[in-house]
LOPAKE-251139 format. One record per residue (C-alpha): x, y, z; residue number from 1. Coordinates in steps of 0.2 Angstrom, whole numbers. Example, Ala and Ser with C-alpha at 12.3 -4.5 7.8 and 13.67 -1.06 7.14 Angstrom:
@X->62 Y->-22 Z->39 num->1 .
@X->68 Y->-5 Z->36 num->2 .
# end
This chain:
@X->371 Y->534 Z->-166 num->1 .
@X->359 Y->519 Z->-170 num->2 .
@X->363 Y->509 Z->-185 num->3 .
@X->349 Y->512 Z->-198 num->4 .
@X->350 Y->494 Z->-204 num->5 .
@X->346 Y->488 Z->-186 num->6 .
@X->331 Y->500 Z->-186 num->7 .
@X->325 Y->493 Z->-203 num->8 .
@X->327 Y->475 Z->-196 num->9 .
@X->317 Y->479 Z->-180 num->10 .
@X->303 Y->487 Z->-191 num->11 .
@X->303 Y->472 Z->-202 num->12 .
@X->301 Y->460 Z->-187 num->13 .
@X->287 Y->471 Z->-180 num->14 .
@X->278 Y->471 Z->-197 num->15 .
@X->280 Y->452 Z->-198 num->16 .
@X->274 Y->450 Z->-180 num->17 .
@X->257 Y->456 Z->-186 num->18 .
@X->255 Y->441 Z->-198 num->19 .
@X->253 Y->423 Z->-197 num->20 .
@X->265 Y->412 Z->-208 num->21 .
@X->257 Y->398 Z->-217 num->22 .
@X->267 Y->385 Z->-226 num->23 .
@X->260 Y->376 Z->-241 num->24 .
@X->272 Y->367 Z->-253 num->25 .
@X->288 Y->377 Z->-254 num->26 .
@X->279 Y->393 Z->-251 num->27 .
@X->278 Y->403 Z->-235 num->28 .
@X->264 Y->415 Z->-235 num->29 .
@X->260 Y->429 Z->-222 num->30 .
@X->242 Y->431 Z->-218 num->31 .
@X->235 Y->445 Z->-206 num->32 .
@X->232 Y->438 Z->-189 num->33 .
@X->213 Y->435 Z->-186 num->34 .
@X->209 Y->435 Z->-205 num->35 .
@X->203 Y->418 Z->-210 num->36 .
@X->196 Y->422 Z->-227 num->37 .
@X->212 Y->424 Z->-237 num->38 .
@X->218 Y->406 Z->-234 num->39 .
@X->207 Y->391 Z->-237 num->40 .
@X->214 Y->374 Z->-233 num->41 .
@X->201 Y->366 Z->-243 num->42 .
@X->209 Y->372 Z->-258 num->43 .
@X->226 Y->364 Z->-255 num->44 .
@X->221 Y->349 Z->-266 num->45 .
@X->216 Y->361 Z->-280 num->46 .
@X->233 Y->370 Z->-279 num->47 .
@X->243 Y->354 Z->-278 num->48 .
@X->234 Y->347 Z->-293 num->49 .
@X->236 Y->364 Z->-302 num->50 .
@X->255 Y->363 Z->-298 num->51 .
@X->256 Y->346 Z->-305 num->52 .
@X->246 Y->350 Z->-321 num->53 .
@X->256 Y->366 Z->-325 num->54 .
@X->272 Y->357 Z->-322 num->55 .
@X->268 Y->343 Z->-335 num->56 .
@X->261 Y->356 Z->-347 num->57 .
@X->276 Y->367 Z->-346 num->58 .
@X->287 Y->352 Z->-351 num->59 .
@X->276 Y->348 Z->-365 num->60 .
@X->274 Y->366 Z->-371 num->61 .
@X->292 Y->369 Z->-371 num->62 .
@X->296 Y->353 Z->-381 num->63 .
@X->283 Y->359 Z->-394 num->64 .
@X->290 Y->376 Z->-395 num->65 .
@X->308 Y->369 Z->-398 num->66 .
@X->301 Y->357 Z->-411 num->67 .
@X->292 Y->372 Z->-420 num->68 .
@X->308 Y->382 Z->-420 num->69 .
@X->318 Y->368 Z->-428 num->70 .
@X->305 Y->366 Z->-441 num->71 .
@X->306 Y->384 Z->-445 num->72 .
@X->325 Y->383 Z->-447 num->73 .
@X->323 Y->369 Z->-458 num->74 .
@X->310 Y->378 Z->-469 num->75 .
@X->322 Y->393 Z->-470 num->76 .
@X->336 Y->381 Z->-477 num->77 .
@X->347 Y->385 Z->-462 num->78 .
@X->361 Y->372 Z->-461 num->79 .
@X->365 Y->365 Z->-443 num->80 .
@X->383 Y->371 Z->-444 num->81 .
@X->378 Y->389 Z->-447 num->82 .
@X->366 Y->389 Z->-433 num->83 .
@X->371 Y->400 Z->-418 num->84 .
@X->372 Y->388 Z->-403 num->85 .
@X->367 Y->402 Z->-391 num->86 .
@X->348 Y->404 Z->-395 num->87 .
@X->335 Y->413 Z->-384 num->88 .
@X->327 Y->401 Z->-372 num->89 .
@X->309 Y->397 Z->-373 num->90 .
@X->299 Y->409 Z->-362 num->91 .
@X->284 Y->402 Z->-352 num->92 .
@X->274 Y->416 Z->-344 num->93 .
@X->260 Y->414 Z->-331 num->94 .
@X->246 Y->426 Z->-327 num->95 .
@X->237 Y->423 Z->-310 num->96 .
@X->223 Y->436 Z->-314 num->97 .
@X->215 Y->435 Z->-297 num->98 .
@X->229 Y->432 Z->-285 num->99 .
@X->223 Y->439 Z->-268 num->100 .
@X->238 Y->434 Z->-257 num->101 .
@X->249 Y->428 Z->-272 num->102 .
@X->250 Y->410 Z->-265 num->103 .
@X->247 Y->401 Z->-281 num->104 .
@X->260 Y->412 Z->-291 num->105 .
@X->273 Y->410 Z->-278 num->106 .
@X->270 Y->391 Z->-277 num->107 .
@X->272 Y->390 Z->-296 num->108 .
@X->288 Y->400 Z->-296 num->109 .
@X->296 Y->389 Z->-282 num->110 .
@X->290 Y->372 Z->-288 num->111 .
@X->290 Y->373 Z->-307 num->112 .
@X->307 Y->376 Z->-315 num->113 .
@X->302 Y->379 Z->-333 num->114 .
@X->292 Y->395 Z->-329 num->115 .
@X->301 Y->411 Z->-333 num->116 .
@X->290 Y->425 Z->-327 num->117 .
@X->274 Y->426 Z->-318 num->118 .
@X->261 Y->440 Z->-315 num->119 .
@X->251 Y->440 Z->-299 num->120 .
@X->237 Y->453 Z->-302 num->121 .
@X->223 Y->459 Z->-291 num->122 .
@X->211 Y->474 Z->-291 num->123 .
@X->212 Y->477 Z->-272 num->124 .
@X->226 Y->488 Z->-266 num->125 .
@X->226 Y->478 Z->-250 num->126 .
@X->228 Y->462 Z->-259 num->127 .
@X->243 Y->469 Z->-270 num->128 .
@X->251 Y->474 Z->-253 num->129 .
@X->249 Y->456 Z->-247 num->130 .
@X->256 Y->450 Z->-264 num->131 .
@X->272 Y->461 Z->-263 num->132 .
@X->274 Y->456 Z->-245 num->133 .
@X->274 Y->438 Z->-249 num->134 .
@X->285 Y->440 Z->-264 num->135 .
@X->298 Y->448 Z->-254 num->136 .
@X->296 Y->435 Z->-240 num->137 .
@X->299 Y->421 Z->-252 num->138 .
@X->313 Y->429 Z->-261 num->139 .
@X->305 Y->427 Z->-279 num->140 .
@X->305 Y->445 Z->-284 num->141 .
@X->315 Y->441 Z->-300 num->142 .
@X->302 Y->429 Z->-307 num->143 .
@X->285 Y->435 Z->-299 num->144 .
@X->279 Y->453 Z->-302 num->145 .
@X->264 Y->461 Z->-294 num->146 .
@X->251 Y->470 Z->-303 num->147 .
@X->237 Y->482 Z->-298 num->148 .
@X->224 Y->481 Z->-312 num->149 .
@X->207 Y->475 Z->-318 num->150 .
@X->210 Y->457 Z->-324 num->151 .
@X->199 Y->460 Z->-339 num->152 .
@X->209 Y->476 Z->-344 num->153 .
@X->225 Y->467 Z->-341 num->154 .
@X->221 Y->453 Z->-352 num->155 .
@X->214 Y->464 Z->-366 num->156 .
@X->230 Y->474 Z->-366 num->157 .
@X->241 Y->459 Z->-369 num->158 .
@X->231 Y->450 Z->-383 num->159 .
@X->242 Y->459 Z->-396 num->160 .
@X->255 Y->458 Z->-401 num->161 .
@X->256 Y->440 Z->-401 num->162 .
@X->273 Y->439 Z->-391 num->163 .
@X->264 Y->448 Z->-376 num->164 .
@X->251 Y->433 Z->-374 num->165 .
@X->253 Y->422 Z->-359 num->166 .
@X->257 Y->404 Z->-360 num->167 .
@X->246 Y->400 Z->-345 num->168 .
@X->232 Y->410 Z->-337 num->169 .
@X->225 Y->405 Z->-321 num->170 .
@X->207 Y->411 Z->-316 num->171 .
@X->202 Y->407 Z->-298 num->172 .
@X->188 Y->419 Z->-294 num->173 .
@X->176 Y->420 Z->-279 num->174 .
@X->160 Y->414 Z->-288 num->175 .
@X->158 Y->414 Z->-307 num->176 .
@X->173 Y->417 Z->-320 num->177 .
@X->161 Y->421 Z->-334 num->178 .
@X->166 Y->440 Z->-335 num->179 .
@X->184 Y->435 Z->-337 num->180 .
@X->183 Y->421 Z->-351 num->181 .
@X->182 Y->433 Z->-366 num->182 .
@X->198 Y->441 Z->-361 num->183 .
@X->206 Y->425 Z->-356 num->184 .
@X->203 Y->416 Z->-373 num->185 .
@X->211 Y->430 Z->-382 num->186 .
@X->226 Y->433 Z->-371 num->187 .
@X->232 Y->415 Z->-369 num->188 .
@X->246 Y->409 Z->-382 num->189 .
@X->242 Y->397 Z->-396 num->190 .
@X->242 Y->380 Z->-388 num->191 .
@X->243 Y->389 Z->-371 num->192 .
@X->234 Y->383 Z->-355 num->193 .
@X->219 Y->390 Z->-347 num->194 .
@X->215 Y->385 Z->-329 num->195 .
@X->197 Y->390 Z->-323 num->196 .
@X->189 Y->387 Z->-306 num->197 .
@X->170 Y->390 Z->-303 num->198 .
@X->162 Y->390 Z->-286 num->199 .
@X->145 Y->396 Z->-291 num->200 .
@X->138 Y->378 Z->-290 num->201 .
@X->121 Y->383 Z->-285 num->202 .
@X->118 Y->390 Z->-302 num->203 .
@X->128 Y->377 Z->-312 num->204 .
@X->119 Y->363 Z->-303 num->205 .
@X->101 Y->369 Z->-307 num->206 .
@X->95 Y->378 Z->-292 num->207 .
@X->96 Y->395 Z->-301 num->208 .
@X->95 Y->390 Z->-319 num->209 .
@X->91 Y->407 Z->-325 num->210 .
@X->107 Y->414 Z->-317 num->211 .
@X->118 Y->401 Z->-325 num->212 .
@X->110 Y->404 Z->-342 num->213 .
@X->113 Y->422 Z->-341 num->214 .
@X->131 Y->419 Z->-336 num->215 .
@X->136 Y->404 Z->-347 num->216 .
@X->123 Y->403 Z->-361 num->217 .
@X->118 Y->385 Z->-355 num->218 .
@X->102 Y->380 Z->-345 num->219 .
@X->107 Y->368 Z->-331 num->220 .
@X->96 Y->354 Z->-325 num->221 .
@X->93 Y->349 Z->-307 num->222 .
@X->98 Y->331 Z->-308 num->223 .
@X->109 Y->318 Z->-300 num->224 .
@X->122 Y->321 Z->-314 num->225 .
@X->123 Y->339 Z->-310 num->226 .
@X->141 Y->340 Z->-306 num->227 .
@X->147 Y->333 Z->-322 num->228 .
@X->134 Y->344 Z->-331 num->229 .
@X->142 Y->359 Z->-323 num->230 .
@X->159 Y->354 Z->-330 num->231 .
@X->152 Y->352 Z->-347 num->232 .
@X->143 Y->369 Z->-346 num->233 .
@X->159 Y->378 Z->-342 num->234 .
@X->168 Y->369 Z->-356 num->235 .
@X->154 Y->374 Z->-368 num->236 .
@X->155 Y->392 Z->-362 num->237 .
@X->174 Y->393 Z->-364 num->238 .
@X->173 Y->385 Z->-382 num->239 .
@X->159 Y->397 Z->-387 num->240 .
@X->170 Y->412 Z->-381 num->241 .
@X->185 Y->405 Z->-390 num->242 .
@X->175 Y->402 Z->-406 num->243 .
@X->172 Y->420 Z->-409 num->244 .
@X->190 Y->423 Z->-412 num->245 .
@X->193 Y->407 Z->-423 num->246 .
@X->200 Y->398 Z->-408 num->247 .
@X->195 Y->381 Z->-400 num->248 .
@X->198 Y->371 Z->-384 num->249 .
@X->205 Y->354 Z->-380 num->250 .
@X->201 Y->349 Z->-362 num->251 .
@X->216 Y->341 Z->-353 num->252 .
@X->208 Y->338 Z->-336 num->253 .
@X->190 Y->342 Z->-329 num->254 .
@X->188 Y->341 Z->-310 num->255 .
@X->173 Y->341 Z->-299 num->256 .
@X->178 Y->341 Z->-281 num->257 .
@X->171 Y->348 Z->-264 num->258 .
@X->161 Y->364 Z->-268 num->259 .
@X->169 Y->369 Z->-284 num->260 .
@X->174 Y->363 Z->-302 num->261 .
@X->190 Y->366 Z->-311 num->262 .
@X->195 Y->363 Z->-329 num->263 .
@X->212 Y->364 Z->-338 num->264 .
@X->210 Y->367 Z->-356 num->265 .
@X->222 Y->371 Z->-371 num->266 .
@X->217 Y->385 Z->-383 num->267 .
@X->222 Y->383 Z->-401 num->268 .
@X->219 Y->394 Z->-416 num->269 .
@X->211 Y->386 Z->-432 num->270 .
@X->196 Y->393 Z->-442 num->271 .
@X->194 Y->375 Z->-449 num->272 .
@X->192 Y->367 Z->-432 num->273 .
@X->180 Y->380 Z->-425 num->274 .
@X->168 Y->374 Z->-438 num->275 .
@X->166 Y->358 Z->-428 num->276 .
@X->161 Y->367 Z->-413 num->277 .
@X->142 Y->364 Z->-415 num->278 .
@X->145 Y->345 Z->-417 num->279 .
@X->154 Y->345 Z->-400 num->280 .
@X->139 Y->352 Z->-390 num->281 .
@X->122 Y->344 Z->-387 num->282 .
@X->105 Y->347 Z->-378 num->283 .
@X->99 Y->336 Z->-365 num->284 .
@X->82 Y->328 Z->-364 num->285 .
@X->79 Y->323 Z->-346 num->286 .
@X->63 Y->313 Z->-341 num->287 .
@X->53 Y->320 Z->-327 num->288 .
@X->47 Y->303 Z->-321 num->289 .
@X->61 Y->290 Z->-322 num->290 .
@X->76 Y->302 Z->-324 num->291 .
@X->82 Y->295 Z->-340 num->292 .
@X->92 Y->306 Z->-352 num->293 .
@X->95 Y->308 Z->-370 num->294 .
@X->107 Y->319 Z->-381 num->295 .
@X->102 Y->330 Z->-396 num->296 .
@X->118 Y->336 Z->-404 num->297 .
@X->117 Y->354 Z->-410 num->298 .
@X->126 Y->350 Z->-427 num->299 .
@X->135 Y->336 Z->-436 num->300 .
@X->151 Y->335 Z->-447 num->301 .
@X->152 Y->324 Z->-462 num->302 .
@X->169 Y->321 Z->-468 num->303 .
@X->173 Y->310 Z->-483 num->304 .
@X->191 Y->311 Z->-489 num->305 .
@X->195 Y->330 Z->-492 num->306 .
@X->176 Y->334 Z->-492 num->307 .
@X->170 Y->342 Z->-476 num->308 .
@X->152 Y->347 Z->-473 num->309 .
@X->145 Y->354 Z->-457 num->310 .
@X->126 Y->353 Z->-455 num->311 .
@X->112 Y->355 Z->-442 num->312 .
@X->109 Y->338 Z->-433 num->313 .
@X->94 Y->328 Z->-435 num->314 .
@X->81 Y->325 Z->-421 num->315 .
@X->74 Y->325 Z->-409 num->316 .
@X->80 Y->309 Z->-401 num->317 .
@X->64 Y->306 Z->-391 num->318 .
@X->45 Y->307 Z->-393 num->319 .
@X->34 Y->319 Z->-384 num->320 .
@X->34 Y->307 Z->-369 num->321 .
@X->46 Y->294 Z->-362 num->322 .
@X->44 Y->277 Z->-369 num->323 .
@X->49 Y->270 Z->-352 num->324 .
@X->37 Y->279 Z->-340 num->325 .
@X->26 Y->290 Z->-351 num->326 .
@X->31 Y->306 Z->-343 num->327 .
@X->37 Y->322 Z->-352 num->328 .
@X->54 Y->329 Z->-354 num->329 .
@X->63 Y->345 Z->-349 num->330 .
@X->77 Y->351 Z->-359 num->331 .
@X->94 Y->358 Z->-354 num->332 .
@X->110 Y->364 Z->-362 num->333 .
@X->119 Y->365 Z->-374 num->334 .
@X->133 Y->357 Z->-365 num->335 .
@X->150 Y->350 Z->-370 num->336 .
@X->147 Y->332 Z->-376 num->337 .
@X->165 Y->328 Z->-382 num->338 .
@X->177 Y->320 Z->-369 num->339 .
@X->182 Y->331 Z->-354 num->340 .
@X->199 Y->323 Z->-351 num->341 .
@X->214 Y->319 Z->-361 num->342 .
@X->218 Y->301 Z->-356 num->343 .
@X->236 Y->301 Z->-362 num->344 .
@X->239 Y->317 Z->-352 num->345 .
@X->231 Y->309 Z->-337 num->346 .
@X->242 Y->294 Z->-338 num->347 .
@X->258 Y->305 Z->-339 num->348 .
@X->252 Y->316 Z->-325 num->349 .
@X->249 Y->302 Z->-313 num->350 .
@X->267 Y->295 Z->-317 num->351 .
@X->274 Y->312 Z->-314 num->352 .
@X->265 Y->315 Z->-298 num->353 .
@X->269 Y->297 Z->-291 num->354 .
@X->288 Y->301 Z->-295 num->355 .
@X->287 Y->317 Z->-284 num->356 .
@X->274 Y->312 Z->-272 num->357 .
@X->283 Y->320 Z->-257 num->358 .
@X->280 Y->337 Z->-265 num->359 .
@X->261 Y->335 Z->-263 num->360 .
@X->252 Y->336 Z->-247 num->361 .
@X->237 Y->328 Z->-255 num->362 .
@X->246 Y->315 Z->-265 num->363 .
@X->234 Y->301 Z->-260 num->364 .
@X->219 Y->310 Z->-266 num->365 .
@X->227 Y->316 Z->-282 num->366 .
@X->232 Y->298 Z->-286 num->367 .
@X->215 Y->291 Z->-282 num->368 .
@X->206 Y->305 Z->-293 num->369 .
@X->217 Y->303 Z->-308 num->370 .
@X->214 Y->284 Z->-307 num->371 .
@X->195 Y->286 Z->-308 num->372 .
@X->197 Y->298 Z->-322 num->373 .
@X->207 Y->286 Z->-332 num->374 .
@X->193 Y->273 Z->-329 num->375 .
@X->179 Y->284 Z->-335 num->376 .
@X->171 Y->280 Z->-351 num->377 .
@X->177 Y->295 Z->-361 num->378 .
@X->164 Y->294 Z->-375 num->379 .
@X->149 Y->293 Z->-363 num->380 .
@X->143 Y->310 Z->-356 num->381 .
@X->134 Y->310 Z->-339 num->382 .
@X->130 Y->296 Z->-327 num->383 .
@X->116 Y->287 Z->-318 num->384 .
@X->115 Y->285 Z->-299 num->385 .
@X->110 Y->268 Z->-294 num->386 .
@X->101 Y->273 Z->-278 num->387 .
@X->91 Y->286 Z->-288 num->388 .
@X->85 Y->273 Z->-301 num->389 .
@X->80 Y->261 Z->-287 num->390 .
@X->71 Y->275 Z->-278 num->391 .
@X->60 Y->277 Z->-293 num->392 .
@X->55 Y->259 Z->-292 num->393 .
@X->53 Y->259 Z->-273 num->394 .
@X->65 Y->244 Z->-273 num->395 .
@X->80 Y->238 Z->-263 num->396 .
@X->96 Y->243 Z->-271 num->397 .
@X->108 Y->230 Z->-278 num->398 .
@X->126 Y->232 Z->-274 num->399 .
@X->137 Y->241 Z->-287 num->400 .
@X->146 Y->225 Z->-291 num->401 .
@X->130 Y->216 Z->-295 num->402 .
@X->123 Y->230 Z->-306 num->403 .
@X->139 Y->233 Z->-315 num->404 .
@X->141 Y->214 Z->-318 num->405 .
@X->123 Y->213 Z->-325 num->406 .
@X->128 Y->227 Z->-338 num->407 .
@X->144 Y->217 Z->-342 num->408 .
@X->135 Y->201 Z->-344 num->409 .
@X->123 Y->210 Z->-356 num->410 .
@X->138 Y->215 Z->-367 num->411 .
@X->140 Y->233 Z->-362 num->412 .
@X->154 Y->244 Z->-355 num->413 .
@X->153 Y->252 Z->-338 num->414 .
@X->163 Y->263 Z->-327 num->415 .
@X->163 Y->274 Z->-311 num->416 .
@X->164 Y->293 Z->-312 num->417 .
@X->175 Y->305 Z->-301 num->418 .
@X->160 Y->317 Z->-300 num->419 .
@X->149 Y->305 Z->-289 num->420 .
@X->153 Y->291 Z->-277 num->421 .
@X->138 Y->281 Z->-283 num->422 .
@X->138 Y->287 Z->-301 num->423 .
@X->139 Y->274 Z->-315 num->424 .
@X->143 Y->277 Z->-334 num->425 .
@X->138 Y->265 Z->-347 num->426 .
@X->135 Y->264 Z->-366 num->427 .
@X->120 Y->253 Z->-363 num->428 .
@X->104 Y->261 Z->-369 num->429 .
@X->90 Y->267 Z->-356 num->430 .
@X->79 Y->252 Z->-361 num->431 .
@X->93 Y->239 Z->-356 num->432 .
@X->96 Y->248 Z->-339 num->433 .
@X->77 Y->247 Z->-335 num->434 .
@X->76 Y->229 Z->-341 num->435 .
@X->90 Y->225 Z->-328 num->436 .
@X->81 Y->233 Z->-314 num->437 .
@X->64 Y->224 Z->-319 num->438 .
@X->74 Y->208 Z->-317 num->439 .
@X->80 Y->214 Z->-301 num->440 .
@X->63 Y->218 Z->-294 num->441 .
@X->57 Y->201 Z->-300 num->442 .
@X->70 Y->193 Z->-288 num->443 .
@X->66 Y->206 Z->-275 num->444 .
@X->48 Y->210 Z->-276 num->445 .
@X->41 Y->226 Z->-270 num->446 .
@X->24 Y->231 Z->-262 num->447 .
@X->14 Y->237 Z->-277 num->448 .
@X->-1 Y->242 Z->-267 num->449 .
@X->6 Y->258 Z->-262 num->450 .
@X->11 Y->263 Z->-279 num->451 .
@X->-2 Y->273 Z->-289 num->452 .
@X->-6 Y->269 Z->-307 num->453 .
@X->1 Y->286 Z->-313 num->454 .
@X->18 Y->283 Z->-304 num->455 .
@X->33 Y->280 Z->-315 num->456 .
@X->37 Y->264 Z->-305 num->457 .
@X->20 Y->257 Z->-310 num->458 .
@X->21 Y->261 Z->-328 num->459 .
@X->39 Y->254 Z->-329 num->460 .
@X->36 Y->238 Z->-320 num->461 .
@X->20 Y->234 Z->-331 num->462 .
@X->32 Y->230 Z->-345 num->463 .
@X->41 Y->214 Z->-346 num->464 .
@X->60 Y->214 Z->-348 num->465 .
@X->66 Y->210 Z->-365 num->466 .
@X->82 Y->202 Z->-358 num->467 .
@X->87 Y->190 Z->-344 num->468 .
@X->99 Y->199 Z->-333 num->469 .
@X->112 Y->190 Z->-323 num->470 .
@X->118 Y->197 Z->-307 num->471 .
@X->133 Y->185 Z->-305 num->472 .
@X->147 Y->196 Z->-299 num->473 .
@X->162 Y->197 Z->-311 num->474 .
@X->179 Y->202 Z->-305 num->475 .
@X->181 Y->215 Z->-318 num->476 .
@X->165 Y->224 Z->-311 num->477 .
@X->175 Y->231 Z->-297 num->478 .
@X->186 Y->246 Z->-303 num->479 .
@X->204 Y->244 Z->-301 num->480 .
@X->205 Y->260 Z->-291 num->481 .
@X->194 Y->252 Z->-278 num->482 .
@X->203 Y->235 Z->-278 num->483 .
@X->220 Y->245 Z->-275 num->484 .
@X->211 Y->254 Z->-261 num->485 .
@X->215 Y->271 Z->-267 num->486 .
@X->208 Y->287 Z->-259 num->487 .
@X->194 Y->290 Z->-271 num->488 .
@X->180 Y->300 Z->-261 num->489 .
@X->188 Y->305 Z->-244 num->490 .
@X->177 Y->312 Z->-231 num->491 .
@X->178 Y->330 Z->-225 num->492 .
@X->192 Y->330 Z->-212 num->493 .
@X->185 Y->344 Z->-201 num->494 .
@X->169 Y->354 Z->-198 num->495 .
@X->165 Y->369 Z->-209 num->496 .
@X->174 Y->361 Z->-223 num->497 .
@X->169 Y->372 Z->-238 num->498 .
@X->170 Y->389 Z->-245 num->499 .
@X->175 Y->403 Z->-234 num->500 .
@X->167 Y->420 Z->-234 num->501 .
@X->171 Y->433 Z->-247 num->502 .
@X->187 Y->443 Z->-242 num->503 .
@X->182 Y->459 Z->-233 num->504 .
@X->191 Y->472 Z->-222 num->505 .
@X->180 Y->469 Z->-207 num->506 .
@X->187 Y->459 Z->-192 num->507 .
@X->171 Y->458 Z->-182 num->508 .
@X->171 Y->439 Z->-182 num->509 .
@X->187 Y->429 Z->-180 num->510 .
@X->179 Y->413 Z->-187 num->511 .
@X->164 Y->407 Z->-196 num->512 .
@X->158 Y->397 Z->-181 num->513 .
@X->159 Y->414 Z->-171 num->514 .
@X->149 Y->423 Z->-184 num->515 .
@X->136 Y->409 Z->-184 num->516 .
@X->134 Y->409 Z->-165 num->517 .
@X->132 Y->428 Z->-164 num->518 .
@X->119 Y->429 Z->-178 num->519 .
@X->109 Y->413 Z->-174 num->520 .
@X->91 Y->417 Z->-170 num->521 .
@X->92 Y->435 Z->-178 num->522 .
@X->75 Y->433 Z->-187 num->523 .
@X->67 Y->426 Z->-171 num->524 .
@X->72 Y->441 Z->-161 num->525 .
@X->63 Y->452 Z->-173 num->526 .
@X->47 Y->444 Z->-169 num->527 .
@X->49 Y->442 Z->-150 num->528 .
@X->60 Y->457 Z->-144 num->529 .
@X->50 Y->473 Z->-145 num->530 .
@X->66 Y->484 Z->-144 num->531 .
@X->75 Y->474 Z->-158 num->532 .
@X->71 Y->488 Z->-171 num->533 .
@X->76 Y->502 Z->-159 num->534 .
@X->94 Y->500 Z->-164 num->535 .
@X->90 Y->506 Z->-181 num->536 .
@X->86 Y->524 Z->-186 num->537 .
@X->70 Y->527 Z->-195 num->538 .
@X->73 Y->532 Z->-213 num->539 .
@X->56 Y->539 Z->-215 num->540 .
@X->59 Y->550 Z->-200 num->541 .
@X->75 Y->556 Z->-207 num->542 .
@X->66 Y->562 Z->-223 num->543 .
@X->52 Y->570 Z->-213 num->544 .
@X->39 Y->557 Z->-218 num->545 .
@X->36 Y->547 Z->-203 num->546 .
@X->19 Y->551 Z->-194 num->547 .
@X->20 Y->537 Z->-181 num->548 .
@X->29 Y->547 Z->-168 num->549 .
@X->33 Y->537 Z->-152 num->550 .
@X->23 Y->522 Z->-158 num->551 .
@X->36 Y->519 Z->-173 num->552 .
@X->46 Y->503 Z->-170 num->553 .
@X->62 Y->511 Z->-177 num->554 .
@X->72 Y->524 Z->-167 num->555 .
@X->68 Y->543 Z->-169 num->556 .
@X->85 Y->552 Z->-165 num->557 .
@X->84 Y->566 Z->-153 num->558 .
@X->84 Y->583 Z->-161 num->559 .
@X->93 Y->599 Z->-155 num->560 .
@X->79 Y->604 Z->-143 num->561 .
@X->78 Y->586 Z->-136 num->562 .
@X->62 Y->582 Z->-145 num->563 .
@X->60 Y->565 Z->-153 num->564 .
@X->44 Y->568 Z->-162 num->565 .
@X->40 Y->567 Z->-180 num->566 .
@X->47 Y->580 Z->-191 num->567 .
@X->34 Y->588 Z->-202 num->568 .
@X->37 Y->599 Z->-218 num->569 .
@X->28 Y->615 Z->-220 num->570 .
@X->19 Y->619 Z->-237 num->571 .
@X->35 Y->625 Z->-244 num->572 .
@X->44 Y->608 Z->-240 num->573 .
@X->55 Y->616 Z->-227 num->574 .
@X->59 Y->608 Z->-210 num->575 .
@X->51 Y->618 Z->-196 num->576 .
@X->64 Y->613 Z->-184 num->577 .
@X->77 Y->621 Z->-195 num->578 .
@X->89 Y->607 Z->-193 num->579 .
@X->106 Y->610 Z->-200 num->580 .
@X->118 Y->598 Z->-207 num->581 .
@X->126 Y->595 Z->-190 num->582 .
@X->117 Y->578 Z->-189 num->583 .
@X->123 Y->565 Z->-178 num->584 .
@X->132 Y->550 Z->-187 num->585 .
@X->119 Y->538 Z->-179 num->586 .
@X->105 Y->546 Z->-189 num->587 .
@X->114 Y->542 Z->-206 num->588 .
@X->107 Y->527 Z->-215 num->589 .
# end
């Protein structure tokens, strides 16, 4: 008689043979053979950075909880000698609300020791099967539990009592996270961490502003600074959701990379701090001619001693037309206008990552991005793109070192930005920026004959500069991250480096390249191939409404009598062919 354990092992090997094992970090994940949508190697950087951020946060969160416990004991007049040395440990829970394969939750459990229990949730039964398979494959069943539930329902169910709330909630949806934000800001613990990814960059960057406004309550602008504006839109949206429940956010790290943005924010509870929410948001006035931008705060807070007043802000910051080029403005926002990073947290994070750089496959990129983030001017939202400014004037472009040196010579601060390779942040007013470029054009004249009188370049260059710019290159004009030759803006390592298709059951195409090849020219065939539409059944014929007969470009399925003519209804609306429900499947739409 065969040993049942041997049969079980053989079945297990047979099951695993249908899957491909992918190793990332300390996790080993099984993916269905031929299914390329569940695993996206572009997001390795995202997951590595998430592991590093959550690891550091867990340490700090644990210390804060322990300090709070000691404070409570002191307030209760408990003497140290009478304290029970065996106290319950601090629990740090994680909810991965949209888990898919469970990769993130499994990596967190294997690589972050301070986490006590994790929930890997998904609404798809197939995804939950994959999660459970990978949990068992990595032997983390004690810490990671699977969940088959609607993410919103799960978060709403755990907002009360307070001990049920999660220390960390990770939202990484396909597209927009807007429908999950309301539940997330309620289900996260006080001082907890909320990690949110957005991949709907078309809307957030201004291509579909109406869709972004419906989702986030902010109007994006199609401008060169759109990627940082996208970060500020999602931060403003999260803060607005939190404010409804007397909660507010503190951004730790805000990242724009590849085709997505990701923010890490802490959520606190304080009715007093929520009153400052309006003073942390601003509208943006963007010039249609020279692309200058100005901020209009929504509110202002006046605090003198113990007196605190919160009033509407004064404005507008501009006239009806731009003083530089005479063009009118378009208005975007409101967006988050406070700092988007915590510089102290970034410094600690970079130290932690450097100490454990062998653990991160994308260490070089993480180190470079964190360096640029620390160099950014924290109190200066958005950025200018030098190429775009010079394109407005139709002039040659100075080097970044020359332009940054000119700003430093004029007494202003300047920095790079991680969101754009050519982006420049500065505290210099718009008039100074254009004066520097006017001086540049004097040194490098342009052909003004091709510029019309109404063009922004003509109007800008008609004015004389009020300062004399110096383009002598200063050493401090070159960012330290560039001097150290860190990996700041890496090129895409392979073709089709971007978002994968939405997960689905179909295995018709094994790769994105195969799908493109098969569907290429589909619209052209509709015009050139007369039989192209014959592969589709005629819906009007199916309803008995098509009167074209054999001249119809769509297929008329053959009836029982072998007739393919148009079916006609009699005056009573009945089918004269008296067809029954035994209709071939091909006729169904």
